[in-house]
N, C-alpha and C positions, 0 to 999 in steps of 0.2 A: 443056181448057187444058193446055198442055204445060208441066209443072213439073219440069224435069230435076233441079233442085237439092233437091227434097224429101227424097229418100232421104238425101242428105248432111246436111241440116238436122236430120233426125230423129236421126241418129247423134250429132250434136253435143249435142243436148238430152239424149240418154241419158247421154253422157259427163259432162255437167255435173251431172246429177241424181245419178249414181253418186259423183262426186267430193264433192258436198255431203254426201251421206249418210255417206260415209267420214269426212269431217272431223268431223261431229257425233259419230259413234261414237268416234273417237279422243279428242275433247275430253272426252266423258263418261268414257272409260276413264282419262284422265290425272287428271281432277278426282277421280274416285272413288279412285284409288290414291295420290294425293299426300298426304304427311304434313303435319301442321300445322307441325312444326318446320322441314321443308324449305321450306314456303311462307314462313315467317317469315324464314328466312335469305335467300331470294331478295328479299323486299321490303326487307330492310335494305340491300341493295346500292343501292337507288334512293332510300330514304326514311330519315330520321333519327327515332328514337324510336318504331319500330314495336312495339306491345305484345307481351308474351310470349303464347304460345298459351294460349287460355282466358281472357285478360283481357277486360274489358268496358269500356264507356264510362260505367259507372254511378258510384256513390259511391266515394270514395278508399279504398284498401286500406291496411292497416298493413304497409308494405314492410319495416319493421324485423324482422318475423317471417317474411318470405318466404325460403324456402330456394332457392338457385339450383340448378336441375337441368338436365342431369345433374351429379351431384356430382363433385368432383375426387377421383379415386381414387389413393391412394398404395399403396406396397407393403404397408403394415401397417394402414392405417385409411382411413376415408372422411371427407373434410373438407367441411364445409358453410359457406357464407358468408352473412351477412345483407346485405341491400341496403337502403340508405337513399335514399328518393326525394325529389326536389324536389316540394313539395306540388302546384304546378300541373301538373307532369308526372304525378303520381300520379292526378290527377283528369282527365287528358287535356285539360286546359284550355290548349291550345297558344297560343290567342289572348291569353292573359295576358301573354306575352312576345313572341310573333311577330305579324306583321301580320294573319295569318289562320290558320285551322286547317290550311291546306294550303300555307303559305309558310314558307320558312326565314329570310326577312328579319325583322329585329328591329323592334320598334315605336319604338325609339330607340337611343341609345348604350348599350352594355352596362352601364356603371356607373349611368347614370340609370335604366335599366329595373330594376336590382336594388334601387335605393333607393326605387322606387315602393312596394314591399312592406316593405322593411327600413327603415322610417322612423326607428326609434330608433337604428339603426346610422348612418343618415345624419346625425342630429342630433349624435351623439357624434363622428362623423368631422369634421363642420364645426367643432366646438368644439375639436378637438385641434390643437395647434400643430405637432406632429411627425406626419407622415403616412407610411404605408407606400407606397412608390413604386407598386407595382401597383394599389393601391386608388386612389391619387391620379390615376392615368392611366386609371381605369375598366376595368382589365384583371382583372376578377374571376375569369375563367375560367383565369387562370394558376395559381390555387390551388384553385378550386372547379370541380366538374363541374356543368354546368347542369341535368342531368336526374336522374342517380342515381349513387350511389357505394357501394362496400363500406366506405367510411370515414365516420365521423361528420362532421357539418357539410359533407357533400358534398365533402370534400377529395379532391384528385387523388391524393395519397399521404398516408401517415401522417407525423406529426411525429416525428423531425426530418428524415426523408428529404425532405419537401417543402421545408423551409427550406434544406437543402443544395443544392437545385436552383439557387439563386442565390448563397447565402452559402458561403464557404469553410468547411471543417470546423474549428471552433474547437479541437477536441481535438487537432489536429495540432501545437498550440503547445508541448506538453510532456507528460511522464508524470504530472505532478500535475494532477488534474482535479477541477473543481467537481462535486460529486455530482449536482446538478440537471442539469447539462449532460451528464454521462456517462449519466444516465438518460433523456436525450432530452426532458426537460420544459422545452422552450424557453418555453412559454406560462405557466410558473410565474412568470416574471419579465417577459416581454415581451408587449405588446399586439399583436395581428395586424393591426389596421387603423389606429388613430390614438391618440395620447396627448398629454399635455402635457410629457412628459419625454424628454430626449435618449436616443437609443438605443432608442426605442419601449418604454422601461420603463413598467410599469403604475403604479409609484409612484416617489418619489424614491429615489436610491441608498441613503440612510440607511434609509428605511422598507422597501425591498426586501430589504436584507440582514437587517434586524431581524425579518423574518418567520420566519427560521430561527435566526439568531444573536441571540436575544433576551437573551443573557447578556453582550452587549458593548454598552456598558460595564456592569459589574456594578452592581446597584442600590445597593450599599453603598459604591461607589467615591467617594472624596473628591477624587481627582486624576484628570482625564481628559485623555488625549493630544489635542491640539488637532484633528488631522484626524478623530479619532473623534467628538469633540464636535460638529464641523461636519458630520458625516455624509459625509465625503469618503473613503470606504473605498477608492475606486479610485486614491487618491493613492499607496498602497503595494501594493495587491493587484490581480491580474489577475482578471477576472470569470469567465473560462471555463476556461482551462488555462494551465499554465506549467511551467517546469523546476525551480523552487525550492520547497522545502517551505513550506506555508502559503499557496500561491498568490502569493507575493511576486513583484513584477515584477523586482526585483534582489536581490542578496545582502543579508543583514541589514546588513552594513557599508555598502554603497552606498546602501541604502534610507535608513538613518539620516543618512548624509552628504548626502543630497539636501536636507535642511533644516539639519542641525547641521554645517555645513561648517567650523566653528571647533573641532571636536573630532576629533583633537588639534590644538592650535594649531600654526601653521606654524613658529614658532620654538622649539617644544618639543624639548628634548634628552632628556628622560626621559619615557617613555610607559608608562602602566599596561598590563600584559600583555593583559588582556581587550580593552582599547581597541585595542591594536596588532593583536590577532588578529581584530578586528571582531566580537567576541562580546558585543555590547551587551546581549543578552537574558540574559547571565549574571547581571547585576545589576538590569536594568530590565524592567518589564512593558510590552508594546507598546501596550496599549489603555487601561487604567485601573488604579488601585490606591489603597491607603489612605495611602501615604507620599509625601512631597514628592520631586520629581524622578522620579516613577513607579518608585521603587525597589520591589523585590519584598518586601523586609523592611526593618527599621530599619537605619540606618547601621551601628550596632554589630553587628547580626547579619549584615549584608551583608559587612562586612569580615572578621568572624570566620569566614565561610564558607571563606576561604582562609588567613587569618592567625590560626589558632586558637591560636597560642602567645603572643598579646598580649591581655591580660597573662598572664605565666607563672603556672602554678598555685601555685608556691611563693613568689610575690611578696608581700613584706610591705608595701611601699610602692608605690602605684600613682598615676601622674600623673593629676590630676583629669579632664582631657579624656578620657583613656583609660577611667577609671572610669565617666564619664558616657556613654561611647560616642560622644563628639563627635570622631570621627577627623578630620573636615573642618575642625576648628579649626586644625589644623596642616598637613594634607595636601590636595593637589588630587586629586580622584578620577580624573582622566583623564590629564593630562600637565602638565609644568612644565619650567622650565629648571634647577631645582635637583635635587640628588641626593635620592633617597628620596621623591620627589614632594612635598617640603615646599613650602609656598607662598612662603616667603621664606628668605633666607639667615640663618643664626644670626650675631649675636644678635638681629637685627631681629625674627625670628619670636617669640623669647622676650619681647621688649618688648611684644608685643601684650597680654600678661597681667601680666607682671612689671614693676615699676618699673625704669626705666633708671638704675641706680646709677652708670653711667659718666659721665653728663652733667656732673656737678660735681666729680668725683673728681680729686684732685691726683696720687694714686698708685694704680695698679691692678696687679693680678696679671697677669703676662705672658700667661697662658693664658685670661684671663677672657672674651675675645671668642669663644672656642670653647667654648660651654656644654657641648656634647656630649663635650668632652674629659674632663670630670670627672663629668658627670651622665648618667644614662640617660633617654632621652626618654619611655619608656613605664612601666617599673616597675623596682624594685630591691629587694634584701634589706637595703639600708642606708638610714639616714635621709637626707632631702633628695635622694632618688633618686641618691645617689652610686654610682659604678661599683664602688668598693671602700671599705674602712674608711679613715679619714682618714690614718693613718700610712702605709699602703701606697700610697694614692693620691699622697701627697706624695713618697713614695720613687720614683715614676716619673720625677720631675724632679730632686729633691735627692739628694745623695750620702749614703752611709751614715754618714759622720762627723757631718754636721749632724743627721741623724735620731737618732743615738744620744745626742747632747747634748740634743735636744728631749725625747727619751723619758726620759732621766735627770732632766731638769728637771721634767717634768710628772708622770711616774710612772704615767701612764695611757695605754696604747697607743691605745685607741679615740678619745680626745678630745684627744690631746696637742697637736697643732698649733693647733687652733682655740680653745684656752683663751686664748691671747694674741693670735693673729693672725686677722684677718678674711680669709676666703678670696677675697674679691673686690677690695675697695678699702680704703684706710686713710689715716691722717693723715700717715704718713711712708713712706719707701721699704721699711720692714720690714712694712708693713701691720698695725702694732700697733693693737689695739683701744683705745678710749678707756678710760683708767684703768690701762693697763698701764704698769709702771715701767721705769726704765732697766735694771734687772736683767734683765727679760725681753728688753729690746733687746739687752743684752750677750749673753744666751744665744742670741738669734737670730743674732747675728754669728758 
């Protein structure tokens, strides 16, 4: 048989055989020389969650003690990091979340899949009235890594960096910063998933603040500022940062004026200097205290803090309200239309305590309606709070000739005029006292 193609066919077979043997040899060489780390890197290109070299599909390992190798080498030291795994990932139980061991498709929506295991979280989430938006949308992976992380709770980043991914930096609001915020402890106050309180607070504003500020209000406080009593701390304070001392939202003056808009009154002509300066905390405590009006001290001690000359140290006679420390019996503490912050004009102010002897008087001393013309309002070295002794006081209005006659008649400088004359009102135009004779009247003339 003539087979001219045999030599050619034999050559092809030889070539195929040689090529096959060469391929096997090359494959063996490659497999023998390939490192596990290189193989793992190549597999990661095509598959998610490829185990580290040496890992098995056996029981779960404690990844919290696994050191990532090779270590990150710095100029001075070697840094190692702990890895925290998702338990199904640690067990290589991919089908717990995915459709199969070899599929990237999830068994359901991400949020629903997570709640399959995190049942308590699901219960609390459903019970919460205020829900964190990513959780509500089932976007768990916006905060958590589904497989493993170098951060606890499988967080993508550490707090507060993770929070600042969506939220503006609250510390940018000012130089005065809440310590917890500056320390990045967002979760000290806020719940990450859901809660019953506005702003995702774990507790009410009152209880949240009281965790650290447990001395506000003080236990022995008798008078509590209403916002403090209501637990409405955010009425006055910024929770994160601000520009004003004490984390106040506004200046002290503007903060107080937010509620006390009648201080000072609009028609006030005379304003107490601390009120005008907006220095409310000079006299008042902002949260709670022992004294009415949230005063830091008693009225007497509060006023004496600035007016330390009332009463004077050498005063022999002290007006009773001054002695009692009842300054507000006569004065308005904030503002008024009257000079010296008195509540009323004289003599109306004096009639609040003293009988109005002018009501039925036929004759009155010309100056009697100006009580402060003769009397000191606080203290005096003279009886009846007189500004001077009687003779000298009368000499301010009466000429020397009349006074010499009075002095010669009475013979006593200190009591001369008032022996016969009433200083306020009388039965005739000379203000003679009852029982005084015509002789005294003649002397008065």
